[in-house]
N, CA, C and O of each residue as an XYZ file, in Angstrom:
524
protein
N      -0.903      8.922     15.760
C      -1.394      8.167     14.609
C      -2.881      8.497     14.412
O      -3.660      8.466     15.364
N      -3.263      8.811     13.171
C      -4.678      9.078     12.890
C      -5.534      7.843     13.171
O      -5.094      6.704     13.014
N      -6.753      8.106     13.584
C      -7.669      7.023     13.914
C      -8.081      6.226     12.669
O      -8.199      5.002     12.718
N      -8.301      6.946     11.536
C      -8.743      6.312     10.297
C      -7.724      6.604      9.208
O      -7.646      7.727      8.709
N      -6.939      5.587      8.837
C      -5.911      5.838      7.830
C      -5.466      4.550      7.158
O      -5.145      3.565      7.824
N      -5.449      4.569      5.834
C      -4.852      3.506      5.032
C      -3.687      4.119      4.267
O      -3.759      5.271      3.840
N      -2.625      3.359      4.094
C      -1.510      3.762      3.235
C      -1.530      2.845      2.021
O      -1.731      1.638      2.158
N      -1.323      3.407      0.835
C      -1.389      2.649     -0.412
C      -0.032      2.681     -1.107
O       0.556      3.747     -1.288
N       0.461      1.508     -1.494
C       1.689      1.387     -2.280
C       1.335      0.751     -3.615
O       0.508     -0.159     -3.677
N       1.966      1.234     -4.686
C       1.662      0.771     -6.038
C       2.945      0.360     -6.750
O       3.957      1.058     -6.683
N       2.889     -0.782     -7.432
C       3.994     -1.237     -8.275
C       3.445     -1.536     -9.672
O       2.894     -2.612     -9.903
N       3.593     -0.578    -10.614
C       3.110     -0.815    -11.983
C       4.103     -1.635    -12.790
O       5.298     -1.648    -12.493
N       3.604     -2.319    -13.810
C       4.454     -3.154    -14.653
C       3.880     -3.186    -16.068
O       2.677     -3.375    -16.249
N       4.736     -3.001    -17.063
C       4.345     -3.146    -18.461
C       4.235     -4.628    -18.801
O       5.062     -5.428    -18.366
N       3.219     -4.996    -19.577
C       2.992     -6.399    -19.962
C       3.135     -6.539    -21.478
O       2.151     -6.385    -22.201
N       4.332     -6.827    -21.968
C       4.518     -6.942    -23.423
C       3.610     -7.999    -24.061
O       3.119     -7.804    -25.173
N       3.384     -9.122    -23.356
C       2.557    -10.209    -23.893
C       1.071     -9.833    -23.964
O       0.293    -10.526    -24.620
N       0.669     -8.745    -23.296
C      -0.714     -8.253    -23.337
C      -0.833     -7.009    -24.219
O      -1.849     -6.315    -24.193
N       0.216     -6.734    -24.997
C       0.268     -5.511    -25.793
C       0.359     -5.820    -27.279
O       0.914     -6.838    -27.693
N      -0.202     -4.909    -28.071
C      -0.129     -4.980    -29.526
C       0.150     -3.567    -30.030
O      -0.773     -2.861    -30.436
N       1.424     -3.148    -30.008
C       1.751     -1.781    -30.414
C       1.244     -1.414    -31.816
O       0.882     -0.260    -32.048
N       1.212     -2.364    -32.745
C       0.720     -2.087    -34.097
C      -0.757     -1.672    -34.079
O      -1.215     -0.965    -34.976
N      -1.496     -2.111    -33.060
C      -2.917     -1.750    -32.913
C      -3.115     -0.698    -31.820
O      -4.241     -0.427    -31.402
N      -2.012     -0.114    -31.365
C      -2.032      0.902    -30.303
C      -2.706      0.384    -29.031
O      -3.571      1.045    -28.457
N      -2.293     -0.806    -28.607
C      -2.774     -1.383    -27.352
C      -1.568     -1.751    -26.495
O      -0.690     -2.501    -26.923
N      -1.540     -1.213    -25.277
C      -0.440     -1.449    -24.347
C      -1.022     -1.913    -23.020
O      -1.805     -1.200    -22.392
N      -0.634     -3.109    -22.598
C      -1.160     -3.693    -21.368
C      -0.258     -3.421    -20.175
O       0.968     -3.486    -20.265
N      -0.895     -3.117    -19.068
C      -0.176     -2.844    -17.830
C      -0.849     -3.579    -16.671
O      -2.070     -3.732    -16.633
N      -0.029     -4.023    -15.741
C      -0.532     -4.559    -14.470
C      -0.065     -3.598    -13.385
O       0.925     -2.885    -13.545
N      -0.793     -3.597    -12.291
C      -0.350     -2.833    -11.129
C      -0.705     -3.638     -9.890
O      -1.824     -4.127     -9.737
N       0.280     -3.759     -9.014
C       0.082     -4.456     -7.753
C      -0.076     -3.396     -6.672
O       0.775     -2.524     -6.497
N      -1.181     -3.495     -5.959
C      -1.520     -2.524     -4.916
C      -1.422     -3.221     -3.558
O      -1.929     -4.328     -3.377
N      -0.772     -2.566     -2.625
C      -0.769     -3.022     -1.241
C      -1.422     -1.932     -0.400
O      -0.982     -0.782     -0.391
N      -2.479     -2.318      0.304
C      -3.211     -1.391      1.173
C      -2.891     -1.775      2.610
O      -3.109     -2.917      3.016
N      -2.374     -0.819      3.381
C      -2.010     -1.039      4.780
C      -2.950     -0.218      5.663
O      -3.140      0.974      5.421
N      -3.536     -0.843      6.676
C      -4.315     -0.079      7.659
C      -3.326      0.454      8.692
O      -2.861     -0.283      9.562
N      -3.012      1.743      8.584
C      -2.080      2.377      9.512
C      -2.825      3.192     10.561
O      -2.220      3.964     11.306
N      -4.125      3.018     10.611
C      -4.938      3.717     11.598
C      -5.098      2.911     12.875
O      -4.423      1.905     13.092
N      -6.015      3.384     13.712
C      -6.245      2.762     15.018
C      -7.497      1.902     15.081
O      -7.750      1.254     16.096
N      -8.304      1.887     13.987
C      -9.599      1.213     13.988
C      -9.680      0.270     12.783
O      -9.227      0.630     11.697
N     -10.248     -0.932     12.954
C     -10.485     -1.792     11.791
C     -11.357     -1.055     10.784
O     -12.255     -0.303     11.164
N     -11.092     -1.270      9.499
C     -11.876     -0.606      8.459
C     -11.944     -1.480      7.223
O     -11.065     -2.302      6.967
N     -13.017     -1.281      6.459
C     -13.269     -2.087      5.268
C     -13.221     -1.206      4.022
O     -13.798     -0.119      3.989
N     -12.520     -1.695      3.000
C     -12.481     -1.032      1.706
C     -13.773     -1.403      0.983
O     -14.015     -2.577      0.703
N     -14.595     -0.411      0.683
C     -15.914     -0.656      0.099
C     -15.922     -0.503     -1.416
O     -16.469     -1.347     -2.126
N     -15.311      0.583     -1.916
C     -15.349      0.828     -3.358
C     -14.092      1.552     -3.819
O     -13.301      2.049     -3.018
N     -13.935      1.595     -5.158
C     -12.770      2.218     -5.767
C     -13.213      3.224     -6.824
O     -14.309      3.131     -7.377
N     -12.342      4.176     -7.085
C     -12.531      5.148     -8.159
C     -11.163      5.406     -8.777
O     -10.258      5.909     -8.111
N     -11.019      5.059    -10.047
C      -9.753      5.249    -10.769
C      -9.933      6.291    -11.858
O     -10.988      6.376    -12.486
N      -8.891      7.081    -12.072
C      -8.802      7.995    -13.211
C      -7.554      7.571    -13.988
O      -6.435      7.635    -13.478
N      -7.772      7.137    -15.234
C      -6.704      6.603    -16.071
C      -6.512      7.552    -17.252
O      -7.455      7.831    -17.992
N      -5.289      8.044    -17.424
C      -4.974      8.995    -18.494
C      -3.905      8.415    -19.406
O      -2.903      7.881    -18.930
N      -4.114      8.518    -20.729
C      -3.046      8.117    -21.638
C      -2.254      9.354    -22.055
O      -2.587     10.472    -21.663
N      -1.205      9.149    -22.850
C      -0.309     10.241    -23.220
C      -0.947     11.243    -24.184
O      -0.399     12.324    -24.397
N      -2.085     10.903    -24.763
C      -2.795     11.818    -25.661
C      -3.840     12.654    -24.924
O      -4.536     13.467    -25.532
N      -3.943     12.447    -23.605
C      -4.915     13.209    -22.835
C      -6.281     12.556    -22.724
O      -7.198     13.143    -22.149
N      -6.436     11.353    -23.262
C      -7.704     10.633    -23.120
C      -7.837     10.157    -21.675
O      -6.910      9.559    -21.128
N      -8.981     10.419    -21.064
C      -9.222     10.040    -19.672
C     -10.365      9.043    -19.593
O     -11.396      9.193    -20.247
N     -10.153      8.023    -18.774
C     -11.202      7.030    -18.499
C     -11.361      6.940    -16.987
O     -10.374      6.885    -16.254
N     -12.598      6.924    -16.528
C     -12.863      6.749    -15.097
C     -13.497      5.393    -14.864
O     -14.368      4.953    -15.616
N     -13.041      4.741    -13.805
C     -13.570      3.425    -13.434
C     -14.019      3.503    -11.980
O     -13.244      3.870    -11.097
N     -15.286      3.151    -11.742
C     -15.831      3.120    -10.387
C     -16.464      1.756    -10.164
O     -17.028      1.168    -11.087
N     -16.370      1.255     -8.941
C     -17.001     -0.020     -8.668
C     -16.823     -0.444     -7.231
O     -16.044      0.143     -6.480
N     -17.558     -1.474     -6.862
C     -17.469     -2.013     -5.512
C     -16.192     -2.826     -5.353
O     -15.809     -3.585     -6.244
N     -15.550     -2.660     -4.225
C     -14.394     -3.467     -3.856
C     -13.249     -3.388     -4.837
O     -13.187     -2.508     -5.695
N     -12.339     -4.344     -4.681
C     -11.196     -4.513     -5.572
C     -11.068     -5.998     -5.875
O     -11.148     -6.829     -4.971
N     -10.874     -6.327     -7.122
C     -10.797     -7.712     -7.599
C     -11.853     -8.608     -6.931
O     -11.555     -9.722     -6.498
N     -13.081     -8.102     -6.858
C     -14.191     -8.873     -6.314
C     -14.217     -9.006     -4.808
O     -15.001     -9.794     -4.279
N     -13.385     -8.258     -4.097
C     -13.339     -8.356     -2.643
C     -13.502     -6.984     -1.998
O     -13.204     -5.952     -2.601
N     -13.971     -7.000     -0.783
C     -14.074     -5.800      0.053
C     -13.363     -6.114      1.370
O     -14.003     -6.414      2.378
N     -12.028     -6.041      1.345
C     -11.255     -6.497      2.514
C     -11.483     -5.645      3.766
O     -11.546     -4.418      3.702
N     -11.603     -6.325      4.892
C     -11.685     -5.696      6.209
C     -10.313     -5.837      6.842
O      -9.828     -6.950      7.048
N      -9.679     -4.689      7.156
C      -8.319     -4.708      7.668
C      -8.263     -4.179      9.093
O      -8.682     -3.055      9.372
N      -7.743     -5.002      9.983
C      -7.494     -4.557     11.359
C      -6.265     -3.642     11.339
O      -5.481     -3.689     10.391
N      -6.088     -2.819     12.365
C      -4.876     -1.995     12.429
C      -3.627     -2.860     12.271
O      -3.484     -3.891     12.928
N      -2.725     -2.425     11.388
C      -1.495     -3.169     11.135
C      -1.604     -4.212     10.041
O      -0.580     -4.719      9.583
N      -2.811     -4.552      9.603
C      -2.984     -5.547      8.541
C      -2.858     -4.903      7.168
O      -3.052     -3.698      7.002
N      -2.523     -5.757      6.173
C      -2.390     -5.313      4.788
C      -3.159     -6.247      3.874
O      -3.435     -7.396      4.220
N      -3.501     -5.734      2.702
C      -4.163     -6.514      1.655
C      -3.470     -6.169      0.345
O      -3.271     -4.995      0.034
N      -3.100     -7.194     -0.426
C      -2.431     -6.963     -1.697
C      -3.210     -7.622     -2.826
O      -3.726     -8.730     -2.676
N      -3.290     -6.925     -3.961
C      -3.945     -7.483     -5.132
C      -3.279     -6.939     -6.387
O      -2.588     -5.921     -6.349
N      -3.496     -7.632     -7.498
C      -2.985     -7.189     -8.790
C      -4.148     -7.077     -9.757
O      -5.003     -7.959     -9.836
N      -4.162     -5.979    -10.488
C      -5.164     -5.745    -11.517
C      -4.457     -5.168    -12.724
O      -3.227     -5.143    -12.764
N      -5.208     -4.703    -13.707
C      -4.555     -4.180    -14.889
C      -5.439     -3.275    -15.706
O      -6.628     -3.114    -15.431
N      -4.826     -2.683    -16.727
C      -5.551     -1.838    -17.666
C      -4.809     -1.838    -18.986
O      -3.671     -2.299    -19.076
N      -5.467     -1.314    -20.011
C      -4.849     -1.146    -21.325
C      -4.938      0.315    -21.708
O      -5.935      0.989    -21.448
N      -3.882      0.785    -22.329
C      -3.846      2.144    -22.854
C      -3.659      2.085    -24.362
O      -3.228      1.065    -24.900
N      -3.983      3.183    -25.044
C      -3.750      3.296    -26.478
C      -2.426      3.999    -26.780
O      -2.090      4.229    -27.942
N      -1.685      4.336    -25.736
C      -0.359      4.939    -25.870
C       0.609      4.154    -24.986
O       0.178      3.474    -24.055
N       1.917      4.239    -25.267
C       2.874      3.462    -24.474
C       3.126      4.013    -23.078
O       3.894      3.431    -22.312
N       2.488      5.125    -22.740
C       2.633      5.642    -21.382
C       1.364      6.368    -20.962
O       0.535      6.750    -21.787
N       1.242      6.546    -19.657
C       0.086      7.240    -19.096
C       0.214      7.297    -17.589
O       1.262      6.978    -17.027
N      -0.858      7.703    -16.948
C      -0.874      7.779    -15.491
C      -2.192      7.246    -14.957
O      -3.190      7.154    -15.672
N      -2.165      6.901    -13.682
C      -3.372      6.514    -12.958
C      -3.327      7.143    -11.579
O      -2.257      7.327    -11.001
N      -4.492      7.468    -11.064
C      -4.639      7.866     -9.666
C      -6.095      7.623     -9.293
O      -6.928      7.341    -10.155
N      -6.394      7.732     -8.007
C      -7.768      7.478     -7.620
C      -7.967      7.545     -6.130
O      -7.243      8.225     -5.403
N      -8.995      6.801     -5.691
C      -9.309      6.787     -4.264
C     -10.107      5.536     -3.923
O     -10.735      4.913     -4.780
N     -10.060      5.198     -2.655
C     -10.889      4.133     -2.089
C     -11.847      4.777     -1.100
O     -11.483      5.703     -0.375
N     -13.072      4.277     -1.081
C     -14.047      4.666     -0.065
C     -14.061      3.553      0.970
O     -14.212      2.380      0.632
N     -13.902      3.928      2.231
C     -13.794      2.948      3.309
C     -14.776      3.274      4.434
O     -15.194      4.419      4.607
N     -15.129      2.244      5.188
C     -15.975      2.410      6.370
C     -15.290      1.707      7.537
O     -14.950      0.527      7.456
N     -15.094      2.451      8.619
C     -14.455      1.905      9.814
C     -15.465      1.095     10.628
O     -16.676      1.232     10.454
N     -14.946      0.255     11.514
C     -15.790     -0.612     12.342
C     -16.752      0.190     13.213
O     -17.806     -0.319     13.594
N     -16.406      1.442     13.534
C     -17.295      2.271     14.358
C     -18.274      3.090     13.517
O     -18.984      3.946     14.044
N     -18.311      2.823     12.193
C     -19.261      3.494     11.315
C     -18.720      4.729     10.606
O     -19.369      5.249      9.699
N     -17.556      5.204     10.997
C     -16.966      6.387     10.351
C     -16.608      6.066      8.901
O     -16.051      5.008      8.605
N     -16.938      6.999      8.002
C     -16.627      6.839      6.576
C     -15.448      7.737      6.230
O     -15.347      8.862      6.718
N     -14.557      7.227      5.381
C     -13.413      8.044      4.976
C     -12.921      7.629      3.598
O     -13.142      6.505      3.149
N     -12.249      8.566      2.939
C     -11.661      8.341      1.623
C     -10.157      8.171      1.778
O      -9.534      8.792      2.639
N      -9.585      7.324      0.936
C      -8.142      7.118      0.916
C      -7.651      7.497     -0.480
O      -8.097      6.922     -1.472
N      -6.747      8.448     -0.558
C      -6.195      8.861     -1.839
C      -5.186      7.835     -2.326
O      -4.375      7.329     -1.551
N      -5.245      7.531     -3.627
C      -4.247      6.689     -4.272
C      -3.394      7.643     -5.104
O      -3.867      8.174     -6.109
N      -2.148      7.865     -4.700
C      -1.305      8.836     -5.411
C      -1.112      8.467     -6.881
O      -1.141      7.293     -7.249
N      -0.916      9.484     -7.708
C      -0.698      9.263     -9.129
C       0.578      8.450     -9.350
O       1.605      8.691     -8.716
N       0.486      7.477    -10.269
C       1.655      6.700    -10.658
C       1.715      6.592    -12.165
O       0.714      6.776    -12.857
N       2.909      6.289    -12.668
C       3.178      6.284    -14.098
C       3.118      4.864    -14.649
O       3.645      3.926    -14.051
N       2.465      4.727    -15.801
C       2.471      3.492    -16.578
C       3.362      3.778    -17.783
O       3.082      4.701    -18.548
N       4.429      3.002    -17.963
C       5.389      3.323    -19.015
C       5.940      2.058    -19.650
O       6.586      1.251    -18.983
N       5.681      1.886    -20.952
C       6.187      0.731    -21.691
C       7.599      0.970    -22.200
O       8.243      0.037    -22.680
N       8.093      2.193    -22.108
C       9.372      2.579    -22.686
C      10.567      1.850    -22.131
O      11.548      1.647    -22.845
N      10.513      1.449    -20.868
C      11.668      0.769    -20.282
C      11.378     -0.705    -20.012
O      12.090     -1.356    -19.246
N      10.338     -1.220    -20.641
C       9.995     -2.625    -20.457
C       9.434     -2.937    -19.092
O       9.311     -4.101    -18.709
N       9.089     -1.877    -18.346
C       8.510     -2.069    -17.029
C       9.534     -2.134    -15.922
O       9.172     -2.162    -14.745
N      10.823     -2.159    -16.279
C      11.862     -2.238    -15.259
C      12.037     -0.869    -14.619
O      12.258      0.127    -15.307
N      11.937     -0.831    -13.329
C      12.125      0.434    -12.625
C      10.984      1.415    -12.806
O      11.174      2.616    -12.619
N       9.814      0.941    -13.162
C       8.698      1.848    -13.445
C       7.798      2.027    -12.227
O       6.577      2.088    -12.364
N       8.380      2.109    -11.057
C       7.577      2.239     -9.859
C       7.495      3.696     -9.383
O       7.303      3.960     -8.196
N       7.641      4.627    -10.317
C       7.575      6.050     -9.962
C       6.177      6.424     -9.498
O       5.179      6.038    -10.106
N       6.126      7.178     -8.416
C       4.877      7.747     -7.932
C       5.032      9.240     -8.008
O       6.022      9.792     -7.527
N       4.055      9.910     -8.612
C       4.099     11.362     -8.743
C       3.451     12.016     -7.539
O       2.421     11.547     -7.054
N       4.046     13.097     -7.054
C       3.485     13.811     -5.909
C       3.089     15.208     -6.325
O       2.593     15.980     -5.504
């Protein structure tokens, strides 16, 4: 087992009540679960998201923590949160990374695999992760 490692799981969901297709606004939520699968406690310090809509428009979001928190996870612990975004198309993708610092001072990045945001199926079964 690697000494410094987080595993990230994503569950995206289309939000019809947060969408206005006539104005080209589509709301999505995504629930993220971060698992410390390493051997050392580590803290999630910041995030970097790349959000793409179906027209090729890209938006980058960078900031401290997630949902106002910087969780410290011991080996085997998990942290779950839900956030969201809006697109101008009914589908798109997101991917990114977390910057983390381990209890021993080691710094490492955690990749967040690309996932699909899709209003086409009402959000049912939209948990596809692209590799």
